[in-house]
FIKOLZA-1660 file (N, C-alpha, C; in steps of 0.1 Angstrom, whole numbers, plus 5000, padded with zeros to 4 digits):
% residues 260
   i   px   py   pz ch aa at
   1 4033 8801 6949  A  L  N
   1 4037 8790 6958  A  L CA
   1 4032 8779 6952  A  L  C
   2 4042 8766 6953  A  P  N
   2 4039 8753 6954  A  P CA
   2 4025 8748 6960  A  P  C
   3 4017 8741 6952  A  Q  N
   3 4005 8734 6956  A  Q CA
   3 4009 8725 6964  A  Q  C
   4 4009 8727 6977  A  V  N
   4 4011 8714 6989  A  V CA
   4 3998 8712 6997  A  V  C
   5 3995 8698 6999  A  R  N
   5 3985 8696 7008  A  R CA
   5 3987 8697 7023  A  R  C
   6 3977 8704 7030  A  G  N
   6 3980 8710 7040  A  G CA
   6 3985 8701 7051  A  G  C
   7 3977 8690 7050  A  E  N
   7 3985 8677 7059  A  E CA
   7 3998 8673 7060  A  E  C
   8 4008 8679 7047  A  R  N
   8 4020 8675 7048  A  R CA
   8 4030 8677 7058  A  R  C
   9 4022 8689 7067  A  Y  N
   9 4031 8692 7078  A  Y CA
   9 4032 8682 7090  A  Y  C
  10 4025 8672 7086  A  L  N
  10 4023 8663 7098  A  L CA
  10 4038 8651 7095  A  L  C
  11 4042 8654 7080  A  D  N
  11 4053 8645 7078  A  D CA
  11 4068 8653 7085  A  D  C
  12 4068 8665 7088  A  L  N
  12 4080 8670 7091  A  L CA
  12 4083 8666 7106  A  L  C
  13 4098 8664 7106  A  A  N
  13 4103 8659 7123  A  A CA
  13 4100 8670 7128  A  A  C
  14 4100 8665 7144  A  A  N
  14 4103 8675 7152  A  A CA
  14 4109 8684 7152  A  A  C
  15 4124 8682 7151  A  G  N
  15 4133 8694 7148  A  G CA
  15 4132 8703 7140  A  G  C
  16 4126 8699 7127  A  S  N
  16 4120 8707 7114  A  S CA
  16 4109 8719 7121  A  S  C
  17 4101 8711 7129  A  K  N
  17 4088 8722 7134  A  K CA
  17 4093 8728 7145  A  K  C
  18 4104 8726 7153  A  L  N
  18 4110 8735 7163  A  L CA
  18 4120 8750 7154  A  L  C
  19 4125 8741 7145  A  L  N
  19 4135 8753 7136  A  L CA
  19 4126 8761 7129  A  L  C
  20 4112 8758 7125  A  L  N
  20 4103 8766 7118  A  L CA
  20 4099 8780 7127  A  L  C
  21 4094 8772 7144  A  C  N
  21 4093 8781 7148  A  C CA
  21 4101 8790 7154  A  C  C
  22 4113 8790 7156  A  L  N
  22 4125 8797 7163  A  L CA
  22 4131 8807 7148  A  L  C
  23 4129 8802 7137  A  M  N
  23 4130 8811 7125  A  M CA
  23 4119 8822 7126  A  M  C
  24 4107 8813 7130  A  K  N
  24 4096 8826 7128  A  K CA
  24 4100 8840 7138  A  K  C
  25 4103 8832 7151  A  M  N
  25 4107 8844 7160  A  M CA
  25 4117 8850 7161  A  M  C
  26 4128 8846 7156  A  K  N
  26 4141 8853 7154  A  K CA
  26 4139 8862 7142  A  K  C
  27 4134 8856 7133  A  H  N
  27 4137 8866 7117  A  H CA
  27 4124 8869 7113  A  H  C
  28 4112 8870 7119  A  G  N
  28 4098 8876 7116  A  G CA
  28 4094 8868 7101  A  G  C
  29 4098 8861 7097  A  L  N
  29 4096 8855 7083  A  L CA
  29 4078 8851 7082  A  L  C
  30 4073 8855 7073  A  T  N
  30 4059 8853 7071  A  T CA
  30 4059 8839 7070  A  T  C
  31 4045 8838 7071  A  F  N
  31 4042 8820 7073  A  F CA
  31 4044 8815 7055  A  F  C
  32 4039 8825 7047  A  S  N
  32 4039 8822 7032  A  S CA
  32 4055 8818 7030  A  S  C
  33 4067 8827 7036  A  A  N
  33 4081 8824 7034  A  A CA
  33 4082 8811 7041  A  A  C
  34 4075 8809 7053  A  L  N
  34 4082 8797 7061  A  L CA
  34 4077 8786 7050  A  L  C
  35 4064 8785 7045  A  G  N
  35 4059 8775 7038  A  G CA
  35 4066 8771 7025  A  G  C
  36 4074 8780 7020  A  V  N
  36 4080 8778 7008  A  V CA
  36 4093 8769 7013  A  V  C
  37 4103 8774 7023  A  L  N
  37 4112 8770 7032  A  L CA
  37 4111 8755 7034  A  L  C
  38 4099 8751 7039  A  F  N
  38 4095 8739 7044  A  F CA
  38 4090 8730 7037  A  F  C
  39 4085 8736 7023  A  G  N
  39 4077 8726 7014  A  G CA
  39 4064 8724 7019  A  G  C
  40 4057 8734 7027  A  I  N
  40 4046 8730 7033  A  I CA
  40 4038 8744 7030  A  I  C
  41 4025 8741 7030  A  H  N
  41 4014 8755 7027  A  H CA
  41 4013 8763 7042  A  H  C
  42 4011 8776 7033  A  R  N
  42 4012 8787 7049  A  R CA
  42 4004 8782 7060  A  R  C
  43 3991 8776 7058  A  T  N
  43 3983 8778 7067  A  T CA
  43 3988 8764 7077  A  T  C
  44 3999 8755 7072  A  S  N
  44 4004 8743 7080  A  S CA
  44 4013 8750 7087  A  S  C
  45 4022 8760 7082  A  A  N
  45 4032 8767 7087  A  A CA
  45 4029 8775 7102  A  A  C
  46 4017 8781 7100  A  S  N
  46 4010 8787 7110  A  S CA
  46 4007 8778 7120  A  S  C
  47 3999 8766 7119  A  R  N
  47 3997 8757 7126  A  R CA
  47 4009 8752 7138  A  R  C
  48 4017 8749 7126  A  I  N
  48 4032 8743 7134  A  I CA
  48 4036 8755 7144  A  I  C
  49 4037 8765 7138  A  F  N
  49 4041 8777 7149  A  F CA
  49 4033 8780 7163  A  F  C
  50 4023 8778 7162  A  Y  N
  50 4014 8777 7173  A  Y CA
  50 4014 8767 7182  A  Y  C
  51 4015 8753 7175  A  A  N
  51 4017 8743 7184  A  A CA
  51 4029 8744 7188  A  A  C
  52 4039 8748 7184  A  I  N
  52 4052 8744 7189  A  I CA
  52 4053 8756 7199  A  I  C
  53 4047 8766 7197  A  L  N
  53 4050 8775 7208  A  L CA
  53 4044 8773 7219  A  L  C
  54 4031 8769 7221  A  D  N
  54 4022 8764 7230  A  D CA
  54 4033 8753 7242  A  D  C
  55 4038 8745 7231  A  V  N
  55 4045 8734 7237  A  V CA
  55 4059 8743 7246  A  V  C
  56 4064 8751 7241  A  L  N
  56 4077 8758 7242  A  L CA
  56 4070 8766 7258  A  L  C
  57 4061 8771 7254  A  Y  N
  57 4056 8780 7270  A  Y CA
  57 4053 8773 7280  A  Y  C
  58 4044 8759 7276  A  V  N
  58 4044 8751 7291  A  V CA
  58 4054 8747 7295  A  V  C
  59 4065 8742 7289  A  S  N
  59 4074 8736 7292  A  S CA
  59 4089 8743 7298  A  S  C
  60 4087 8756 7295  A  T  N
  60 4097 8767 7302  A  T CA
  60 4090 8773 7312  A  T  C
  61 4080 8766 7316  A  Q  N
  61 4075 8779 7332  A  Q CA
  61 4087 8784 7341  A  Q  C
  62 4092 8770 7341  A  E  N
  62 4100 8772 7354  A  E CA
  62 4117 8779 7351  A  E  C
  63 4116 8784 7339  A  W  N
  63 4127 8787 7333  A  W CA
  63 4134 8805 7337  A  W  C
  64 4115 8808 7338  A  I  N
  64 4117 8825 7342  A  I CA
  64 4116 8822 7358  A  I  C
  65 4128 8823 7367  A  K  N
  65 4128 8816 7378  A  K CA
  65 4126 8833 7388  A  K  C
  66 4119 8832 7397  A  W  N
  66 4120 8841 7410  A  W CA
  66 4131 8832 7418  A  W  C
  67 4140 8841 7420  A  F  N
  67 4152 8835 7430  A  F CA
  67 4153 8842 7442  A  F  C
  68 4155 8833 7454  A  S  N
  68 4156 8837 7467  A  S CA
  68 4164 8845 7470  A  S  C
  69 4161 8856 7480  A  R  N
  69 4173 8868 7485  A  R CA
  69 4187 8862 7483  A  R  C
  70 4187 8850 7488  A  D  N
  70 4199 8844 7493  A  D CA
  70 4209 8844 7479  A  D  C
  71 4201 8838 7467  A  V  N
  71 4207 8835 7455  A  V CA
  71 4211 8848 7448  A  V  C
  72 4201 8857 7450  A  V  N
  72 4203 8871 7444  A  V CA
  72 4217 8876 7449  A  V  C
  73 4217 8876 7460  A  Q  N
  73 4229 8883 7468  A  Q CA
  73 4246 8875 7468  A  Q  C
  74 4241 8863 7466  A  A  N
  74 4254 8854 7463  A  A CA
  74 4259 8857 7445  A  A  C
  75 4249 8859 7438  A  T  N
  75 4254 8861 7426  A  T CA
  75 4256 8875 7423  A  T  C
  76 4256 8883 7434  A  M  N
  76 4258 8900 7427  A  M CA
  76 4268 8907 7423  A  M  C
  77 4266 8912 7417  A  P  N
  77 4282 8916 7411  A  P CA
  77 4286 8926 7419  A  P  C
  78 4299 8928 7422  A  P  N
  78 4308 8935 7429  A  P CA
  78 4303 8949 7432  A  P  C
  79 4299 8956 7418  A  S  N
  79 4295 8970 7421  A  S CA
  79 4282 8971 7427  A  S  C
  80 4271 8963 7428  A  F  N
  80 4259 8959 7435  A  F CA
  80 4261 8955 7449  A  F  C
  81 4270 8949 7450  A  R  N
  81 4273 8948 7465  A  R CA
  81 4280 8957 7474  A  R  C
  82 4283 8967 7467  A  L  N
  82 4290 8979 7471  A  L CA
  82 4280 8989 7474  A  L  C
  83 4272 8991 7460  A  N  N
  83 4263 9005 7464  A  N CA
  83 4249 8999 7468  A  N  C
  84 4243 8988 7461  A  Y  N
  84 4229 8983 7467  A  Y CA
  84 4230 8971 7468  A  Y  C
  85 4234 8968 7480  A  P  N
  85 4236 8953 7488  A  P CA
  85 4222 8947 7486  A  P  C
  86 4210 8956 7488  A  N  N
  86 4198 8947 7488  A  N CA
  86 4189 8947 7481  A  N  C
  87 4191 8949 7466  A  C  N
  87 4187 8951 7456  A  C CA
  87 4182 8938 7450  A  C  C
  88 4170 8934 7451  A  R  N
  88 4163 8922 7446  A  R CA
  88 4160 8920 7428  A  R  C
  89 4155 8933 7425  A  V  N
  89 4151 8934 7413  A  V CA
  89 4154 8946 7407  A  V  C
  90 4155 8948 7393  A  I  N
  90 4155 8957 7386  A  I CA
  90 4144 8959 7373  A  I  C
  91 4138 8969 7374  A  V  N
  91 4126 8967 7365  A  V CA
  91 4123 8978 7354  A  V  C
  92 4117 8973 7345  A  D  N
  92 4115 8986 7333  A  D CA
  92 4102 8981 7325  A  D  C
  93 4098 8985 7319  A  C  N
  93 4084 8981 7308  A  C CA
  93 4095 8984 7296  A  C  C
  94 4083 8978 7284  A  S  N
  94 4089 8978 7268  A  S CA
  94 4074 8974 7264  A  S  C
  95 4075 8979 7252  A  E  N
  95 4059 8982 7246  A  E CA
  95 4064 8972 7231  A  E  C
  96 4053 8966 7227  A  V  N
  96 4054 8964 7213  A  V CA
  96 4042 8970 7200  A  V  C
  97 4043 8970 7191  A  R  N
  97 4036 8979 7184  A  R CA
  97 4026 8967 7174  A  R  C
  98 4011 8971 7178  A  I  N
  98 4001 8961 7171  A  I CA
  98 3992 8970 7159  A  I  C
  99 3987 8961 7153  A  E  N
  99 3977 8967 7141  A  E CA
  99 3963 8973 7151  A  E  C
 100 3959 8982 7146  A  K  N
 100 3950 8991 7149  A  K CA
 100 3938 8986 7153  A  K  C
 101 3937 8980 7166  A  P  N
 101 3919 8974 7170  A  P CA
 101 3908 8977 7163  A  P  C
 102 3900 8969 7165  A  G  N
 102 3886 8971 7156  A  G CA
 102 3875 8978 7164  A  G  C
 103 3879 8974 7178  A  K  N
 103 3868 8979 7190  A  K CA
 103 3875 8992 7192  A  K  C
 104 3863 9003 7197  A  V  N
 104 3869 9018 7199  A  V CA
 104 3873 9015 7214  A  V  C
 105 3868 9003 7223  A  A  N
 105 3872 9005 7236  A  A CA
 105 3886 8998 7238  A  A  C
 106 3890 8989 7228  A  H  N
 106 3905 8985 7223  A  H CA
 106 3916 8998 7222  A  H  C
 107 3910 9004 7211  A  R  N
 107 3917 9013 7207  A  R CA
 107 3923 9024 7219  A  R  C
 108 3913 9027 7227  A  V  N
 108 3916 9034 7236  A  V CA
 108 3926 9032 7247  A  V  C
 109 3925 9016 7249  A  N  N
 109 3932 9008 7259  A  N CA
 109 3947 9005 7254  A  N  C
 110 3949 9004 7242  A  C  N
 110 3959 9001 7237  A  C CA
 110 3969 9015 7229  A  C  C
 111 3960 9027 7230  A  W  N
 111 3969 9039 7225  A  W CA
 111 3979 9040 7234  A  W  C
 112 3993 9043 7232  A  S  N
 112 4003 9048 7235  A  S CA
 112 4008 9062 7232  A  S  C
 113 4010 9071 7243  A  N  N
 113 4010 9083 7243  A  N CA
 113 4026 9085 7238  A  N  C
 114 4031 9076 7244  A  Y  N
 114 4046 9075 7245  A  Y CA
 114 4053 9072 7233  A  Y  C
 115 4048 9061 7227  A  K  N
 115 4047 9058 7209  A  K CA
 115 4041 9062 7204  A  K  C
 116 4029 9074 7205  A  S  N
 116 4018 9075 7193  A  S CA
 116 4013 9065 7187  A  S  C
 117 4012 9054 7190  A  D  N
 117 4006 9043 7183  A  D CA
 117 4001 9032 7190  A  D  C
 118 3992 9024 7185  A  F  N
 118 3986 9014 7193  A  F CA
 118 4000 9002 7199  A  F  C
 119 3997 9001 7210  A  T  N
 119 4009 8993 7216  A  T CA
 119 4003 8983 7228  A  T  C
 120 4013 8972 7231  A  L  N
 120 4009 8966 7242  A  L CA
 120 4023 8964 7250  A  L  C
 121 4019 8965 7261  A  K  N
 121 4031 8967 7268  A  K CA
 121 4032 8956 7281  A  K  C
 122 4047 8954 7285  A  F  N
 122 4049 8945 7294  A  F CA
 122 4059 8949 7306  A  F  C
 123 4062 8941 7316  A  L  N
 123 4070 8947 7328  A  L CA
 123 4083 8933 7326  A  L  C
 124 4095 8942 7327  A  V  N
 124 4105 8932 7328  A  V CA
 124 4112 8933 7341  A  V  C
 125 4113 8925 7348  A  G  N
 125 4123 8923 7362  A  G CA
 125 4138 8915 7358  A  G  C
 126 4146 8918 7364  A  I  N
 126 4160 8911 7364  A  I CA
 126 4167 8912 7373  A  I  C
 127 4174 8903 7376  A  T  N
 127 4184 8902 7391  A  T CA
 127 4193 8911 7387  A  T  C
 128 4204 8917 7397  A  P  N
 128 4215 8924 7395  A  P CA
 128 4226 8919 7389  A  P  C
 129 4226 8902 7389  A  S  N
 129 4234 8897 7380  A  S CA
 129 4233 8894 7363  A  S  C
 130 4217 8901 7361  A  G  N
 130 4216 8904 7346  A  G CA
 130 4207 8893 7342  A  G  C
 131 4202 8884 7352  A  Y  N
 131 4190 8874 7347  A  Y CA
 131 4174 8876 7345  A  Y  C
 132 4168 8877 7336  A  I  N
 132 4154 8877 7338  A  I CA
 132 4149 8868 7345  A  I  C
 133 4146 8876 7357  A  T  N
 133 4137 8868 7366  A  T CA
 133 4120 8870 7365  A  T  C
 134 4116 8880 7359  A  Y  N
 134 4103 8880 7362  A  Y CA
 134 4094 8888 7348  A  Y  C
 135 4086 8884 7343  A  I  N
 135 4079 8888 7329  A  I CA
 135 4061 8889 7333  A  I  C
 136 4056 8900 7330  A  S  N
 136 4046 8903 7335  A  S CA
 136 4037 8899 7324  A  S  C
 137 4021 8895 7325  A  E  N
 137 4013 8897 7311  A  E CA
 137 4014 8908 7305  A  E  C
 138 4009 8910 7294  A  V  N
 138 4008 8920 7285  A  V CA
 138 3997 8931 7292  A  V  C
 139 3998 8943 7292  A  F  N
 139 3988 8953 7292  A  F CA
 139 3987 8962 7278  A  F  C
 140 3976 8969 7279  A  G  N
 140 3973 8980 7269  A  G CA
 140 3982 8992 7269  A  G  C
 141 3986 8997 7257  A  G  N
 141 3996 9007 7259  A  G CA
 141 3992 9016 7266  A  G  C
 142 3981 9021 7270  A  R  N
 142 3975 9030 7276  A  R CA
 142 3982 9030 7293  A  R  C
 143 3986 9016 7295  A  S  N
 143 3988 9018 7311  A  S CA
 143 4001 9024 7315  A  S  C
 144 4003 9031 7325  A  S  N
 144 4013 9035 7331  A  S CA
 144 4023 9024 7334  A  S  C
 145 4033 9026 7334  A  D  N
 145 4047 9017 7342  A  D CA
 145 4039 9016 7357  A  D  C
 146 4037 9026 7364  A  T  N
 146 4034 9023 7378  A  T CA
 146 4022 9015 7379  A  T  C
 147 4012 9017 7366  A  Y  N
 147 3998 9008 7372  A  Y CA
 147 4005 8994 7369  A  Y  C
 148 4010 8989 7357  A  I  N
 148 4015 8978 7353  A  I CA
 148 4022 8970 7366  A  I  C
 149 4032 8977 7374  A  L  N
 149 4040 8971 7384  A  L CA
 149 4029 8967 7393  A  L  C
 150 4020 8980 7396  A  A  N
 150 4014 8978 7406  A  A CA
 150 3999 8962 7407  A  A  C
 151 3998 8962 7395  A  N  N
 151 3992 8947 7391  A  N CA
 151 3995 8937 7382  A  N  C
 152 4009 8937 7385  A  S  N
 152 4015 8925 7379  A  S CA
 152 4016 8912 7386  A  S  C
 153 4017 8914 7399  A  G  N
 153 4021 8904 7408  A  G CA
 153 4033 8905 7416  A  G  C
 154 4042 8910 7410  A  L  N
 154 4058 8914 7413  A  L CA
 154 4060 8917 7426  A  L  C
 155 4052 8926 7434  A  I  N
 155 4052 8933 7445  A  I CA
 155 4051 8923 7456  A  I  C
 156 4041 8913 7449  A  S  N
 156 4038 8904 7463  A  S CA
 156 4048 8893 7466  A  S  C
 157 4059 8892 7455  A  L  N
 157 4071 8881 7457  A  L CA
 157 4083 8889 7465  A  L  C
 158 4081 8902 7467  A  L  N
 158 4093 8910 7477  A  L CA
 158 4091 8907 7489  A  L  C
 159 4102 8907 7496  A  E  N
 159 4102 8908 7510  A  E CA
 159 4104 8920 7519  A  E  C
 160 4104 8922 7532  A  P  N
 160 4107 8933 7537  A  P CA
 160 4124 8934 7534  A  P  C
 161 4128 8943 7534  A  G  N
 161 4143 8949 7533  A  G CA
 161 4148 8949 7519  A  G  C
 162 4138 8944 7510  A  D  N
 162 4142 8943 7496  A  D CA
 162 4144 8961 7490  A  D  C
 163 4151 8959 7479  A  M  N
 163 4153 8969 7472  A  M CA
 163 4150 8968 7461  A  M  C
 164 4139 8977 7451  A  V  N
 164 4136 8975 7437  A  V CA
 164 4146 8988 7433  A  V  C
 165 4151 8987 7420  A  M  N
 165 4156 8997 7409  A  M CA
 165 4148 8996 7396  A  M  C
 166 4144 9016 7395  A  A  N
 166 4132 9014 7386  A  A CA
 166 4139 9027 7378  A  A  C
 167 4132 9032 7366  A  D  N
 167 4137 9045 7362  A  D CA
 167 4125 9056 7366  A  D  C
 168 4124 9067 7365  A  K  N
 168 4116 9075 7365  A  K CA
 168 4100 9074 7363  A  K  C
 169 4099 9062 7356  A  G  N
 169 4083 9058 7352  A  G CA
 169 4074 9052 7363  A  G  C
 170 4082 9051 7377  A  F  N
 170 4077 9044 7386  A  F CA
 170 4075 9053 7397  A  F  C
 171 4072 9063 7399  A  P  N
 171 4072 9072 7413  A  P CA
 171 4059 9067 7423  A  P  C
 172 4047 9065 7413  A  H  N
 172 4035 9063 7423  A  H CA
 172 4034 9051 7430  A  H  C
 173 4045 9041 7428  A  V  N
 173 4040 9027 7433  A  V CA
 173 4051 9030 7448  A  V  C
 174 4057 9039 7450  A  K  N
 174 4064 9040 7462  A  K CA
 174 4058 9035 7474  A  K  C
 175 4043 9043 7477  A  C  N
 175 4036 9036 7487  A  C CA
 175 4034 9024 7487  A  C  C
 176 4032 9018 7478  A  D  N
 176 4028 9004 7480  A  D CA
 176 4041 8995 7484  A  D  C
 177 4051 8995 7479  A  L  N
 177 4063 8993 7483  A  L CA
 177 4069 8995 7497  A  L  C
 178 4067 9008 7502  A  E  N
 178 4069 9012 7514  A  E CA
 178 4061 9003 7523  A  E  C
 179 4051 9001 7520  A  S  N
 179 4038 8992 7531  A  S CA
 179 4045 8975 7533  A  S  C
 180 4053 8975 7521  A  K  N
 180 4059 8961 7528  A  K CA
 180 4072 8960 7531  A  K  C
 181 4077 8974 7534  A  D  N
 181 4093 8976 7539  A  D CA
 181 4101 8976 7529  A  D  C
 182 4098 8979 7517  A  V  N
 182 4106 8976 7507  A  V CA
 182 4110 8988 7502  A  V  C
 183 4124 8995 7497  A  T  N
 183 4131 9005 7493  A  T CA
 183 4130 9008 7477  A  T  C
 184 4122 9017 7472  A  L  N
 184 4125 9021 7459  A  L CA
 184 4136 9033 7457  A  L  C
 185 4146 9025 7448  A  V  N
 185 4154 9036 7442  A  V CA
 185 4156 9041 7427  A  V  C
 186 4155 9053 7425  A  M  N
 186 4149 9058 7412  A  M CA
 186 4161 9072 7409  A  M  C
 187 4165 9072 7399  A  P  N
 187 4174 9088 7399  A  P CA
 187 4162 9099 7404  A  P  C
 188 4173 9110 7409  A  P  N
 188 4165 9120 7414  A  P CA
 188 4158 9127 7405  A  P  C
 189 4147 9135 7408  A  F  N
 189 4139 9143 7397  A  F CA
 189 4145 9157 7396  A  F  C
 190 4145 9162 7390  A  A  N
 190 4149 9178 7386  A  A CA
 190 4135 9187 7390  A  A  C
 191 4142 9194 7402  A  K  N
 191 4132 9207 7406  A  K CA
 191 4129 9218 7401  A  K  C
 192 4116 9224 7400  A  A  N
 192 4114 9232 7389  A  A CA
 192 4125 9247 7390  A  A  C
 193 4129 9248 7378  A  N  N
 193 4138 9259 7377  A  N CA
 193 4152 9260 7389  A  N  C
 194 4154 9247 7389  A  Q  N
 194 4166 9244 7398  A  Q CA
 194 4172 9232 7389  A  Q  C
 195 4189 9234 7390  A  Q  N
 195 4198 9226 7385  A  Q CA
 195 4200 9216 7394  A  Q  C
 196 4205 9205 7391  A  F  N
 196 4208 9191 7399  A  F CA
 196 4222 9197 7409  A  F  C
 197 4221 9196 7419  A  T  N
 197 4233 9196 7428  A  T CA
 197 4247 9183 7422  A  T  C
 198 4255 9187 7428  A  K  N
 198 4270 9177 7422  A  K CA
 198 4265 9162 7428  A  K  C
 199 4258 9161 7443  A  A  N
 199 4258 9153 7449  A  A CA
 199 4245 9141 7438  A  A  C
 200 4234 9153 7435  A  E  N
 200 4225 9145 7426  A  E CA
 200 4226 9139 7414  A  E  C
 201 4239 9149 7405  A  M  N
 201 4245 9144 7393  A  M CA
 201 4248 9130 7395  A  M  C
 202 4258 9130 7407  A  Q  N
 202 4267 9118 7413  A  Q CA
 202 4254 9105 7413  A  Q  C
 203 4243 9110 7419  A  E  N
 203 4233 9098 7420  A  E CA
 203 4227 9096 7410  A  E  C
 204 4224 9104 7403  A  T  N
 204 4216 9097 7389  A  T CA
 204 4230 9092 7380  A  T  C
 205 4242 9092 7377  A  Y  N
 205 4249 9085 7373  A  Y CA
 205 4250 9071 7378  A  Y  C
 206 4253 9072 7390  A  K  N
 206 4251 9059 7395  A  K CA
 206 4239 9046 7397  A  K  C
 207 4225 9054 7396  A  V  N
 207 4214 9047 7394  A  V CA
 207 4217 9039 7381  A  V  C
 208 4216 9054 7369  A  A  N
 208 4216 9050 7357  A  A CA
 208 4228 9040 7352  A  A  C
 209 4239 9039 7356  A  S  N
 209 4250 9029 7352  A  S CA
 209 4246 9014 7358  A  S  C
 210 4238 9014 7368  A  H  N
 210 4233 9000 7377  A  H CA
 210 4224 8998 7366  A  H  C
 211 4211 9006 7367  A  R  N
 211 4198 9004 7357  A  R CA
 211 4198 8996 7343  A  R  C
 212 4207 9001 7338  A  I  N
 212 4211 9000 7321  A  I CA
 212 4211 8987 7319  A  I  C
 213 4214 8978 7327  A  H  N
 213 4211 8965 7326  A  H CA
 213 4199 8956 7324  A  H  C
 214 4188 8964 7325  A  V  N
 214 4173 8959 7322  A  V CA
 214 4175 8966 7310  A  V  C
 215 4179 8975 7306  A  E  N
 215 4175 8980 7291  A  E CA
 215 4186 8970 7280  A  E  C
 216 4195 8966 7287  A  R  N
 216 4202 8956 7277  A  R CA
 216 4194 8945 7275  A  R  C
 217 4189 8939 7287  A  C  N
 217 4183 8925 7287  A  C CA
 217 4168 8928 7279  A  C  C
 218 4162 8940 7280  A  I  N
 218 4147 8941 7269  A  I CA
 218 4154 8942 7253  A  I  C
 219 4164 8949 7253  A  Q  N
 219 4172 8948 7239  A  Q CA
 219 4172 8932 7232  A  Q  C
 220 4178 8923 7243  A  R  N
 220 4177 8911 7238  A  R CA
 220 4165 8906 7235  A  R  C
 221 4158 8908 7242  A  I  N
 221 4143 8899 7243  A  I CA
 221 4138 8906 7231  A  I  C
 222 4140 8916 7226  A  K  N
 222 4134 8924 7212  A  K CA
 222 4143 8925 7202  A  K  C
 223 4153 8916 7201  A  S  N
 223 4162 8911 7190  A  S CA
 223 4155 8904 7181  A  S  C
 224 4145 8894 7187  A  F  N
 224 4135 8885 7182  A  F CA
 224 4128 8895 7172  A  F  C
 225 4129 8893 7159  A  A  N
 225 4121 8901 7150  A  A CA
 225 4106 8900 7152  A  A  C
 226 4100 8889 7157  A  I  N
 226 4087 8888 7157  A  I CA
 226 4080 8899 7165  A  I  C
 227 4087 8903 7175  A  L  N
 227 4086 8916 7185  A  L CA
 227 4087 8928 7178  A  L  C
 228 4094 8933 7169  A  N  N
 228 4096 8940 7160  A  N CA
 228 4086 8945 7151  A  N  C
 229 4082 8937 7147  A  E  N
 229 4068 8939 7133  A  E CA
 229 4056 8942 7142  A  E  C
 230 4047 8949 7135  A  R  N
 230 4032 8951 7139  A  R CA
 230 4029 8943 7140  A  R  C
 231 4023 8936 7154  A  L  N
 231 4016 8925 7156  A  L CA
 231 4004 8927 7149  A  L  C
 232 3997 8914 7142  A  T  N
 232 3984 8912 7139  A  T CA
 232 3974 8907 7149  A  T  C
 233 3964 8907 7147  A  P  N
 233 3952 8900 7156  A  P CA
 233 3956 8888 7161  A  P  C
 234 3961 8882 7149  A  E  N
 234 3963 8866 7152  A  E CA
 234 3978 8864 7161  A  E  C
 235 3988 8872 7163  A  H  N
 235 3996 8872 7171  A  H CA
 235 3993 8877 7186  A  H  C
 236 3986 8889 7184  A  K  N
 236 3982 8894 7195  A  K CA
 236 3976 8886 7205  A  K  C
 237 3966 8876 7199  A  C  N
 237 3962 8865 7207  A  C CA
 237 3974 8859 7217  A  C  C
 238 3984 8855 7212  A  H  N
 238 3992 8846 7214  A  H CA
 238 4005 8853 7224  A  H  C
 239 4003 8870 7225  A  I  N
 239 4013 8876 7227  A  I CA
 239 4022 8874 7240  A  I  C
 240 4014 8869 7252  A  D  N
 240 4021 8865 7263  A  D CA
 240 4027 8855 7262  A  D  C
 241 4027 8845 7253  A  K  N
 241 4035 8834 7254  A  K CA
 241 4044 8835 7245  A  K  C
 242 4047 8844 7235  A  I  N
 242 4057 8848 7224  A  I CA
 242 4066 8857 7233  A  I  C
 243 4062 8865 7242  A  V  N
 243 4069 8875 7252  A  V CA
 243 4077 8864 7264  A  V  C
 244 4073 8856 7267  A  H  N
 244 4078 8842 7278  A  H CA
 244 4087 8839 7267  A  H  C
 245 4084 8830 7259  A  V  N
 245 4098 8820 7249  A  V CA
 245 4108 8831 7247  A  V  C
 246 4105 8843 7242  A  C  N
 246 4116 8853 7238  A  C CA
 246 4124 8855 7252  A  C  C
 247 4118 8857 7261  A  S  N
 247 4128 8859 7275  A  S CA
 247 4133 8847 7275  A  S  C
 248 4128 8834 7279  A  V  N
 248 4138 8826 7278  A  V CA
 248 4148 8823 7272  A  V  C
 249 4149 8824 7257  A  L  N
 249 4159 8822 7248  A  L CA
 249 4168 8836 7249  A  L  C
 250 4165 8846 7255  A  A  N
 250 4175 8856 7256  A  A CA
 250 4180 8854 7271  A  A  C
 251 4177 8846 7281  A  N  N
 251 4183 8843 7292  A  N CA
 251 4194 8830 7289  A  N  C
 252 4187 8824 7277  A  L  N
 252 4201 8813 7274  A  L CA
 252 4214 8819 7268  A  L  C
 253 4218 8831 7264  A  Q  N
 253 4230 8838 7258  A  Q CA
 253 4236 8843 7269  A  Q  C
 254 4247 8845 7268  A  G  N
 254 4258 8848 7273  A  G CA
 254 4255 8860 7287  A  G  C
 255 4262 8859 7294  A  P  N
 255 4262 8870 7305  A  P CA
 255 4256 8884 7302  A  P  C
 256 4250 8894 7307  A  V  N
 256 4249 8908 7305  A  V CA
 256 4260 8917 7308  A  V  C
 257 4262 8908 7322  A  I  N
 257 4272 8918 7331  A  I CA
 257 4285 8909 7329  A  I  C
 258 4295 8914 7325  A  K  N
 258 4310 8907 7322  A  K CA
 258 4316 8910 7338  A  K  C
 259 4321 8900 7343  A  T  N
 259 4329 8901 7354  A  T CA
 259 4343 8896 7352  A  T  C
 260 4352 8903 7358  A  V  N
 260 4365 8902 7356  A  V CA
 260 4371 8890 7366  A  V  C
% end
């Protein structure tokens, strides 16, 4: 690599610094590669990335917005209005892989049986229209979906009469929701040694066809390569900010649900 003075990053224009940050987010380029592209040292590229990440995180806090019930229902697609008119949010969790933590306690907290790896996990909530409306803080991969939903703060935002749609990973939060007069809708569970009835199969398909939109939103978030590489301890310290900014950028894309 060319020997470039570390202070040269101060000469980069604001637009170039933003571009460097976005390239890191989208393509997962190493700081060494970014240093070559922008003619700066890799440590300067690192400082720029985290500085711009901080700015984006602070300035876009209102861009992941929890909308009122009236707004959610006014923008609700026809299929939701017909089948789930009280749906306020659709939730699911996602995981990102990290390097093996140094401390044993951190290894235990971050071990994911689902991924058979060390991960961090976060909750995503979207409106029926496909807008990312809630992102939780990041938890260790050992945390269950139910635990994350119960401790994320999302339940406190719900109002009596609301409905939450989720997959089968959230059954134990039903009591917490019912205490607020909030309904939880999930696909039916199969009973031991029994097949689904025709009605249960239809309900499973109906829920899945509506819930799939949160998976599509998560795919958009994780289309940013920085979340697909194994996060280093350096990145891990900033993971909440990275997930937030990726979610903001995902919301800036076209609608997930296309209406005719």
